[in-house]
N, C-alpha and C positions, 0 to 999 in steps of 0.2 A: 516206429516211423514218425513219431510225433515230437515236436519241440515242446518241452514242458514248461520251461522258464519263459512264459509269454502270457499275455492277457487274451482271453477268449470270451466272446459274448456267450452267456449261459441261457439268457431268456430276455423277453420284453419286460421292462420294469413294471409295467402295468399288470402284468401276469402274476407278480409276486406280492402276496399279502400276508394276512395272519392265518396262514394255513401252511401245510407242508407240501412243497412242490419238487417233484423228482425230476432230474435230468440225468442224461448220460453224456459224458464228454471225454474224448481221448481214451475210451474203454474204461472209464471210471464212473461209477454211480455216485450222484451227489444229491443232497436234499437242501433246498433253499427255503428260507422264510424270512418274514420281515419282523424285526423285534418291535417292542412297544414304543421305541424312540424313533422308529422309521428306518433304521439302518437294516442292511441285509446280512444275514448269516448264512454260511455254507458249511456243511458237514458231510463227511463221508456217509453214504446212504446204507450203512450196514451196522447193526448192533454187534459188538465184539463177542457177544455170547453165543448166539446161534445163527448170526448173520441175517436175522430178519431185517428187511429195509426199514430204516427208521421212518421213512415217508408213510409207512403203514401204521405208525404210532399216533401220538397226540402231542399237539403243541400246548404246553402248560406254562403260562407266562412267557418267558424268553427261553425256556429249556424244552427239550424234546424227550418224551417218554416213550420207551420202546413198547410196542403193542403186544409182546410176547410175555415177558416177565417183569416189566415195569421199571427197568433201569433208566435212569434220568441223566441226560447229558446237557451241559451248558454249551454256549456258542463257541467256547474254546475247544470243545471236544472232550472235556473231562466229565467223568461220571460223578455227579454230585448226590446220588441216592441209589442205593441198591436194596430193595425190600428184603427184610429178614437178616441184614448184615449191619453191624455197627459201623463198619467203614467199607466203601466200595473196594474191590480188587484193584491193585495197581495196573493190571492188564485191562481193565475196563476203560478204555479210551478210544475215541475215534478221531480221524484226522479232521482238522478244520482247515478251511481255504480262505485266502485273502480274497475279498471281493469289493468292487466299487460300482456305484450306480452313476452312469454318465451317459449322456446323449440318448436318454430313454431306454437304455439297455442295462442289465446287470452283467457285469464282467467278472470273471473268476481267473485268478493266477494259478495255473495248473502245476507249477513247480515248487521250488523252495520258497516258502512264504517270506523268509528273511529278505529275499531278493525282489520282492513285489513293490514296485515303485510307480504310482499313478502318473508321475511326471513323464514316464516313458510311453504312455498310451498315445494312440494316434490323435492328432489334432484335427478338428473339423473346422475349416475356414468358414468364416461368415456365420458360425452357429450363434444364434441370438441377434443377428444383424436385422434390424427392422426393414431394410431395403431388399432383403432376400427372402423368397418364399421357400417352403419346405413341404415335401410330401413324405409321409411316413409309410414305410413298407411293411411287409409281414414277416413271419418266420416260416420259411419253406424248407421241407425235408427233401433232399435229393439223394437218391440211392445210388451213389458213386463215391469213389475215394476223393477226398478233398483236393488232391493234386490234379485231377482231371478238371476241376473248377478253377484252380489257379492257372492251369494251362489256358483254359478258355478266357480268363480274364487278362491274360497277357498276349492275346492274339486278336487284334483289331480287324483282321481279314475275314474272320468267320461270319461277320455281320452281313456280307454280301450273299451268303447262302442260307444261313440259319434265320436271318431277320429280314427277308426281302421286302416285307410289308411294314416294317417298322424302322429299325436302325440302319438298314442297308439299302444300297441301290447300285445299279450295274456299272455306273461310270466311276466308281471308286475301286474297281478291281485292278490289281496290279500295282498300285502306288507303293513305292519302297518304304520300308520301316526303318526307324532309328531306334537303336538299343542302348540305354544307359544303365550301368551298374552303379549302384550306391552301396553305402555301408549297411543300409537297413532295408533296401528294396531294389527292385528291377522295374524299369520303366520302358515301355515300348510305345512309340508315337509316330505320327505322320501327318503332314499337311497335304490336303487335297484341294487343288486349285480349280476354280471354275467348274463346279460340279453341281448337279441337282441337289436340292435340299431333301434329305431322306424323309419318308412319310411321317415317322413319329414326330420329327422336329418341325415339319411344315406347318402344323397347326399353330405353332407358338412364335416362330421367328417374326421379327417386326420390319422385315424389308421384302421387296419383291425380287423375283428372279433368281439366278444361280448364286452360288456362294463359294467362299473359301472355307473349308472345314478342317479343324483339327481333331483328331482322336488321340487322347493321351491316356494310356492304361499303366498304372502304377500298382504293383503288389508288394506290400511290406511283409517281411517274414514275421510270422509263418504263413499267414492267410488272411490278410486284410487288404482290400483293393479300393483304390480311388480312380474313378474314370472320369476324366474331364472332357466335355464336349464344347467346342468353340465354333460358332457359326458367324461369319461376317459377309457383307456383300462381296461378290467376286471382284478380286483385284486388290482387296484391302487386308488380306490375311498375312499378318507379319508379327513376329514375336515382340517387336520393339513397340508396337501400338496396338495392344490387344483390346482396348476399351473404346472402340468406335461407338457412337451413341446408339447404333442399332445392333450391337453385338449380342448374341445369345450365348450365355454361359450356363452350364449345368455340371455340377459335380455329384457324381453317384458314389455313395460310400457303400461298400459291400463287405460283410464280415462272415467268414466261413469258420464253422466250429465242427471239427471232426467228431462224430459220435463213435464210430469205430472204423474199421478198415474199408468199409464199403457204404458208409452212410455219413451224410453231412448235413448240418443245420446251416441255412443261409439266411442272414439277416440284412436288411438294407434300408436306405432312405436316400433321397435326392435334395439338393439344394439348387435353387435357381435365382437368376438375377433380375426377375420380373415378377409381377403380380403377387406380391408378398401376402396379401390378405385375401386372395381369391380362392375360396373353398372349391369352386367348380373346377378351376385350373388344377388344384392339388389333387382332386378327385380323379380327373382325367389322366393326370400324370401317373397316379398310383395304379389305375386300371391298365393302361397301355404298358407300363413297366411290368406289371404282374404277367400280362400276356406274353411279352417278350421273354421273360425269364422262364415261363412255362415252356417255351420253344427251346431254350438252353437245356432245361431239365429233361426233356424227351430225348434230345440228342446225347447228352452225357450219360444218362442211364443206359441208353443202347451202347454207348462206347464202353462203359463199365462191363456190360454183359459180354460184348464182343471180345474185349481184351482178355477177359477171364477165360474164355473159351479157347482163344488162339492169339497170344501176345504177338504184337507187331514191333519190329525194330526199325521200321521205315520212318525217317523223319524228313521234313521238307524245310526249305530256307525259313518259312514263316514260324518254325518251331524254335528258332534260335533264342528268343526271349524266354519261353517257358523252360528250355533246357538249361539255360544259365541260372534261372531261378531254382530249379530242382537241384542243381550242382551245389549252389551255395547253401541252400537249406540243408542238404544232406551233410555238408561240412559242419553246420551249426549243431545238428543233431549228434553227429559223431563226437564233436567236442564235448558236448553236454554229457553224453554217455560215458566218455572216457573220464571226465571229472567225477561223475557219480561212482564209477567203479573204483576210483582211487580213494574215496571217502570211506573211512572204517564204518563197517556196519550197514553200508548201502549195497544194493544189488542192481546192477545195470540191466535193463531189459534189452534182449537182443533186437537189433534194429533191422528192419527190412528195407533195403535201399530204395530211395525215391525212384531211381531209374528202373527198378524191377517192374514198375507198372508200365513201362513204355513197351 
């Protein structure tokens, strides 16, 4: 049920150094390490001899030595030394993964390495712009299937109930949603006119009184979300003139990495159009976002447990965006599986339909 030919965040870049770092992604065990030149290597975390995790071994230069019988693998996955043998067995090989360090994360391409193209990675607007501030998030483990998270990130309405003390407030309930299908993403958005500024944002907006507010939730396939928040003085909210001098802009970048069918790693950061060098503002942003995401986590972990016990097929109009996303993602997964099945020597993994979780 995972799209393999895609970039996924494996770890915070700061967490990968000159040691062996184990991660699990899409039900695959991977070991990451930083080579002597600073580049990241990613290998299958299992020695082909007796399947001891290579992460339990040793980093020797830029190679990994298995901690059981001393087989040594280079960053391409080839065995370059097998103690007691003149030449390593041809079967002594582990899979290597294409990886890239960008935006403070280590990204791993989980499919065919020949298709891995960094040019197809998500673009972060204003990255490195000295006029924009940034607050760096954490890596959070959520015990639910990643599709419940993509549902949540395509649902602007949930903030009125889940985030009443932060992102939501009562007078935005019932505002209609606009849904846009693209080749690479689904976007759900709405303008809310003449409403109160929600508590999270009230600390930072640079005008007094009520506002025109836009929520724009975009999720790229398979699991990367950009949430844009726009606040302008009431009566000035229009697409044609978004940059009023007092406009508040925040872009929240959210990257979901499935660990397995019921666990997801959640990485994030936010970009803002004010206070670029104010560490106190960045710290406040990070703390408040962390608290709000903890509210999401509590709800979605309960959803995972409830749906596992007694699945529901009830859908509401607000589910239109998430359902379109799931259907398109399933088409992409099916097409990928069909292609793999047609390639000699490959074995397609049976796919559990995305909608089976509903």
